N, C-alpha and C positions, 0 to 999 in steps of 0.2 A: 577190784570190782566195787563200785559204789553201792550205797545202801539200797537205792531203788532197784538197781540191776539184780542185786542179791535177793531182794524180796520177790521180784518177778520170777527169778530162777527157782527160788524155793517153792513158790506157789505152783509153778509148772511141774516141778518134781513131785509135789504132793498129789497133784491131779493124776500124773502118770502112774504113781505107785498105787493108786486106788482105782484105776480104770480096769475094765475087762481085759485089755491087752496086757496089762501088767500081770494079771492073774495067769495068763497063758504063757508067760515067759519066765518060768521058774528058774531058768539057767542064769538069769541075771543075778550077780552077787548081791547079797543083802546089804542094805545101807548101814553105815555106822550107827551106833545107838544114839549119837547126838543129832542125827539128821532130822528126826521128827520135830525136835525142839527148834532147830534152825528154820524149819519150814513153817513154823507156827506163825500165823499172821496176828497182829495185835487186835484186841478189842478196842472199841472207842466209846467213851462217855462224854457227851457234849452237854454242858449245863449252862442255861441262860437265866440270868436274873433280870427282872423287869423294872426298868427305871432306877436301877441302883446308882447311888452316888459314887464318884471316883474314889473317895476316901472312906467309904463306909466300912470296909473290911479292916480288921486289925493289921493285916499285912500291907495295907495301903494307907495306914495312918489313922484309922478309926478307933473309937473306944467301945463300939458294940462288941458283944461276945460272939466271935466267929472263929472258934478254935479249929473247927474241921476244915473250913476253907483256908484259914491261915496256914495250917499244916501242909495242905496241898500246894499252896502258893509258894511258901518259903522253901519247900523241898524241890520245887520245880523252877520254872523260869517265869518271872513276872514281866509283863510287857507294859512299858510306860508310854508307848506311842501307838497303841492299838486303837483303830478308828472304825466307826460304824456310820450308818445313816443317822440323821437327827431324831428319827422316831422309829417305833417298833416294827411295823409290818414291812417297810422298806428294808430294814436291817435283816429281818428274817428271810426275805426273798434272796438277798445276797448271800447270807450264811448258807442256805441250802443249795443255791444254784451256782455260786462262784462267779456270777456276772452282775453287772450293774442293775439296780432295781428298775430303771427305766426300760430295760430290755426284758426283765424277768416277769413283768406284769404289774409291778407296784410302783409305777412312775410317781404316784402320790398315793396316800392312804385312800382306801375305797370309800371311807366316810367323808373324804374331802375332795372328791372328783369335781372339777369345774366343767362347765358346758363345753369348752373347747377341747377337753381331754376325754370326755366320754366316748367310747367306741374306737379310740385311737390305739394303734399297736403299742404295747408296753404299758397301757393304762387300763388293763382289763379288771384290775381290782382283785386279782387272784394270781397265784403262781401259774404262769401260762405254759403253753406247749412248746415254746421256743427253747425251753430249758428242761433238763432232767435233774431231779433233786439228787443230792448226794445219797439219800436213802435208796432211791431207785437204782443208782449206779452200784452201790455196795451190795444191794440185794441181788442184782444181776451177777455180781462178781463173787457170790457165795457167802454173803454175810446174812445173819439173822438181824432184822431191824425192828426196833421197838421204840415207842414214844409215849410220854405222859406229860400233859401240860397244855400250854397255850399254843394255838396254831396261828390264827389271824392271817391266813393266806388263802381263804376261800370258804364259803359257807355251804355250798352244795355238796352232795356225796361224791360227785366226780372230781371235786376240787379239794377234798379233804385229805388228811394224812393216809387213810386207808387206800386211797387211790393214787398216792404219790410215793409209794415204796415202803410203807410201814406195815409189816405183817401183823403186829399188834399195836393198838393205839387207844388211848383215852385222851380226848382233846376238848378243850374249850375253844369254840370256833371264833368267837369275837375277841376284841382287844382287851377286854376286862370283864370282871364279874364280881359279885359279892363273894368274899372269901369264905363265907360260911354257907354258900349255896342258896341264899334267901331271895334271889331275884329271877327265878326261873319261870314263874307263871303269875296268875292272879293279876293284880294291878300293874305289876311290872310288864307283863305280857301285853296288856291292853295299851300301855304307854309305849310299846315297842322298844323297851329298854331291858328286855330279859336276856339272860345268857342261854346259850344252847351248847350242849355237850354231845359228843359222839363217841361211842364205844365200838371200836372196829368198824366204823362207818355208819353205825346205827344210832339214831337219836336216843339219848338216855338221860337220866337225871343225876345231878350231883347229890350225894347224900347230905341232906339238910343237917347242919350242925357240925359236920366235919370241917376241918380247916384246910384251905386249899393246898398249902405246902405239904401238910401231912398226907393228904389223900393222893396227891400226885406222886409223892414218893412211894406210898403204899402200892399204887398200881405199877410203877416201874419195877419195884422189887418183885412184885408178883410175876411180871413178864420175864424178868431175869431168872426167877426160880423155875418157871415153866421150861426155859431153855437150858437148864443146868446140864442135861444129858445130851444136848445138841452139840455135835462135833464142830459146827460152824462157829467162827468168831462172831461177835455181836457188835452192832452199832446201836447205842442207846442214847436217846435224845430227851433231855429233861428240862423243858422250858417252864420255869416257875412263873406264877403271876405276882409273886411278891418281889419287891415292896410297892408295886403299882397301887395307886389309889383305887378304891376307898381304903382309908387307913383303918384296918381291922386286924385284930390278933387275939389269940387266947389270953384270958385275963391273967393267968399265972405268969405268962411271959412278959406282959406289959408291966406287971408289978415289979419286975427286976429293975426297971428303969425309972421308978418313981423318984422325982426330984432331981434326976441326973441332968436335966437341961434347963433348970431354972435360971441359969446365968445368961441364957439367950444365944441366938445364932451367931452374933459377932464373936462371943467368947469361944464358941465351938469352932468357928472358922480359924481363929488364931491357934487354938490348941491342935487342930488337925494339921495345919500347915507346918507347925513346929515338929510334929511327929513325923511328917513326910520327910523333912530335912534330916531327922535323926536316922531314918531308915534308908537314906540315900536315894530316895525317889525323885527329889527335886534338888536344885542347887541351894547351897546354904544362904545365898543372898537373894533367893527368889522372893519377889513381891507379888501379892495377889492382885488380880484385876478388881477394880472397885465394884462393889455390888450395885445392881441395877434395880430400881423400883422397890427398894426395901426400906421400911420405916425403921429408924434407929430403935433398938430394944428399949432404951431408956425413955423413949417417947410413948411407949405403950402404957395403958392403964394396968393396974394389978389384974383385972379380969382378963384383959387381952393377953397378958403374959401367961397367965394360968392356962388359957385356951391353947396358945401356941406351944407351950411346953408340953402339954398333954399330947398334941399331935406328934411331936417328935418322939415322945416316949413310945407311942404306938408304932411309929415308923421303925424305931430301933428294935422293937419286939418282932416286927415282921422280918427284918433282916436276920435277927437271932434265930427265929423259928425256921427260916430257910436253911440256915447253917446246920441246925440240929438235924434236919432231914437229909442234907448232903451227907452228914455223918452216918446216918442210918444206911444210905445207899452204899457208901464206902465199906461199912462194916459187913454188909451182905456180900460184896465182892470179895472181901478177905475171907469170909466164912466159906465161900464156895470155891476158893482157890483161883479166882479170876483176876484179882487185883494186880498181881505182878505182871500180867500180860495186857494190861489196859492203859491206853493213852487217854488222859483226861484233859479236856479243854473247857475252861470257864470264861464267860464273858457277860457283860451287861449289854443290853440291846441299844442303849442310848444314854445320854446324860440324865440327871435327875429331873423330875417333873417340878417345874417352878410356877405353874399357873395356880391361881387362887381357885380352888375347886370346892364346890358344895353341891347339894342336890340339884339345883336348877341347871348346872352345867351338864349333867347327864340326861336330864329329862326336859331340856329346853323345849318350849312350845307347849308344855303340858300345864294347864292352869292348875294352880294349887298342887303341883306335883309332889312336893315333899310330904304333904299331909296325906294325899291319896296313897302314896307308897309306904306310909308308915315310918318315915325317916325321922329320927330323933337325934339332933346334933347338939344337944345340951352337953356341957362340959363333962358331966358325970357319966354320959353314955358313949362318948367318943371312944372308938375301938371295938365296940360291940357290933353285932350283925346288923342292927337297925340304924347305925350311924353311917354317914356318907360324906367324908371330907378328904381333902388332900392336905399336904403339910406346908405348902406355900413357898414363896420366893426366898425368904430369909434362910430357911433350913436348906433348901436346894442349893443355893449359892455357897453356903458354908460347905456343903458336901462335894461341890464341884471345884472348890478352890484348889489351886490358884487360877483356874481357867476362867474364861469369859463366857457368861451366860449358861444356859441349861438346855434341856430337851426342846426340840423343835427348831433349833438354830444350828447352822453349819460351823459355828465357832468351836473352839476346843472344848468348851464346857458342855456342848451338845453332842459332840461326836467322839471325843477321846474318852475311852471307857476303861473300867477295871477289867483286866483280862490276864490269864496265865495259862500255862500248860504244865503238866506233870505226868509222871508215870513212865511206862515202858519206853526206853530209848531217849528220854529227855535228859539232857545234861542240866542238873538242877543247882539249887542254892545260888541263884544269880538273878540279875536284872538285865533285860534286853531293852535298849532305849530307841531303837530305830522305828521309823514309820511302818506300820503294818495295817492291813485292811481286813475287814470281816469277809471279803471275797476270797481271802487266802485260806480259809478253813477247809472248804470243800476240796480244792486241789491237794491240800496237805494230807487229808485223810485218804484220798484215793491213792496218792503216791505211797503212803505208809502201808496201804493194803496190797501194794504190788500191782496195781491196776492202772490202766490208761483210759482217759476219757474217749469214748467213741465219737464218731462224727454224727451218728444218728442213734435214736433210741425209740424202740417200738415202731420202726418204720418211718419216723419223722426226723428231719435234720434238727440238730440242737446247736446252740451257740457254744463256741469254745470258752473255756474258763478265761476270765480276765484276771483273776487272782493268781498269786504265785505260791508255789509250795514253800512252806516254812521249815522244811526239814533242815536246811542249813542253819536256821536260827535255833531250832530245837537241839541240834547237835553242837551248838556253840561254835560254828564255823564263821558266822557273820551275825550282825545285829539287825540287818534289814535286807530286803530282797528287791528293792527298787533303786535305780540310779538317780543321781541328783537332777538329771535332765528329763525324767519321766513325769509327765503331768497326771494328776488324779483329780477328777472333777466330781462335784456333787451338786444337787439341787433338790429343794423341797419347799413347797409353799412360797415360791418365787424367791426364796433366799438361796444364794449361790455361794460356792467357794471353789477355789482351784489351788491344790497343793503341788508344789514342784520343788523338790529338795527341801531346803529350810524356808523357802518363801511360800507365803499363803496370801491369796487375794480373797476378800470376803465382800459380798454384796448383801445388805439387809435393808429392805425398805423401811421408811420411818414408822409405818403402821402395818398391821396385818391382822387377818381374822383368825388364823390358826395359831394357837399358843401365843396370844398377843402379849406384847411388852412394849407399849408405845415409848418411843424415844431411844430404844435400844439400837436402832439402825440409823445410818446417815442418809439413806436413799441414794447412795453412790458407792462405787468400788473403793475399798480400803486395802492397804497392803501392810503385811507384817513379816518380820523375820523371826521365825520361831526359835532359831538357835540362840538369839540374844534376848528375845521377848516372847517366851512361851505363853505368857498370860494375854497376849494380843492387846497390849495397853498403848503402844505407840504406833500410830498410823504413819507409814513412810511413803504414802502415795505421792505427796508433793516432791519429796526429795529423791525418789526413785521412780520417776514417771515412766521411763523406758521399761523397767522391770515390770511395773504394773501393766503396761500395755501388752507386754509379752504374755503375761499370765491371763489377761482378759481374752486375748486372741486364742490361747490354749483352751479357755473355757468355752468359747464359741465353737471351736472344733469338737470338743467333747460333746456339747449339746447337739450339734448336727449329727455326730456319729451315733449317739444313743437315742435320738428321737425325742429329746426333751421338748415338751410343749409348755411354754410359760402361760399361765393364766393372765387375765387382764391385770394390769398393774394396780395394786391397792392405792388408796389415797396417800399422797405423800411420796410415792415412788417415782423415780425418773425412768420412763421406758427407755430401753436401749435399742 
């Protein structure tokens, strides 16, 4: 009997033994003492980091203090080929639905909908009714479902987490917010740049002065405590907003990293890649992709270096603080005796943010926005609640090395992310190197729960999972769940990619309005063999024209099947 069959049988037996019929059939022999334990379904804890770099965690080559996540990662299975969408809300739609973002309602980010996309199926800007979330399916299957953190899948009550399967939830509705809660009203609200939170579906306030990672963990721990006596297994979803910009963190955590990054992003890039080689995450002869649009560190003035180093110090503190709070959640699971029965999945939602971000980026169109909003981006204030910056292309590409580019792009730097699984039933202390997708998470959890996806939910038909169950990977039976002939497409902001085995075709226009990086693209299809060139440094389009044509045809089929609607080509792009 395989694992899934055994789980289904155990779940059915558990239901039978607790039903009224079971109470009436006392002549049935008592089950062995081990049966209840065998019938016990796993708990699930899914943790999402926001804009985390590939090598930020110690277990993936970083120098930031992340002992709690490192312990989970190294005791479990680290994925070096786990892929997401290039940005956050498309990834989250695929994570919770198990289907492509163009079908789940986030064909593009709601903030970036073009005229040709508005009102079209798959471009609703929220998690649509063509899918059922994994929370809805697990709740229907007997799980207690809780969430605390970033939602970014719908702003109205009927599109929030409380309406999509979460019994308890505290959620930031938008894609970002002040990490100390300082942008909820006043001038921020007038500028329409304020954050909105919902507590079990009702609009609420984030407690001013609390730090986002601290409070999200507080609320999740509270939800878990409330269900301590609940006999149902739980599904807990903890999507942090760290380390998404604005770069803000508690002062005592920032202080731990003072001076750590004075050597610059080029030195950090080299150090991290060397550490990845030591850990066996990349080949010993791996060379990084050349950085794009980054000023050499030595060309910066002393003042510029100080400013850039400070940004990275704050960023490191954000990752550090997130790890501290993961440790608190794990400690609570251990205290309540739930840890040994819990499967833990951790992932970043996309590659690191490489755009040059300051106050005008957030409040574009607002004259004198920074002053009106009380923003102070002086060196000595960066990291505090009144500062508002990102950390830029240099640090982002150091953190995504050896891959090409960053968030917003379908290259490996934008879509290959830090991810691992650990806990109950996971064969640990190893690395799995196969291509995996964020769409695989939902079918994996449902299979581990001993449940099957229904054809309809609440009287409406739903799309079948496109992701694959990762149980064979978790149990160390295989490293991947897709064959070399199976194409996997993606598209966002007119940027496209098609993965098929070791081959990958990429189309990036020369310019673009979303996450701009002029010159990053060629305005034509490029071809890479990731088995020999994981950094996507050598374009093989000319020498392997037939293979490129095959992958482009596969992408066209993908786009037609998923209802991809391409916006008007930006300047410099070659319409196809």
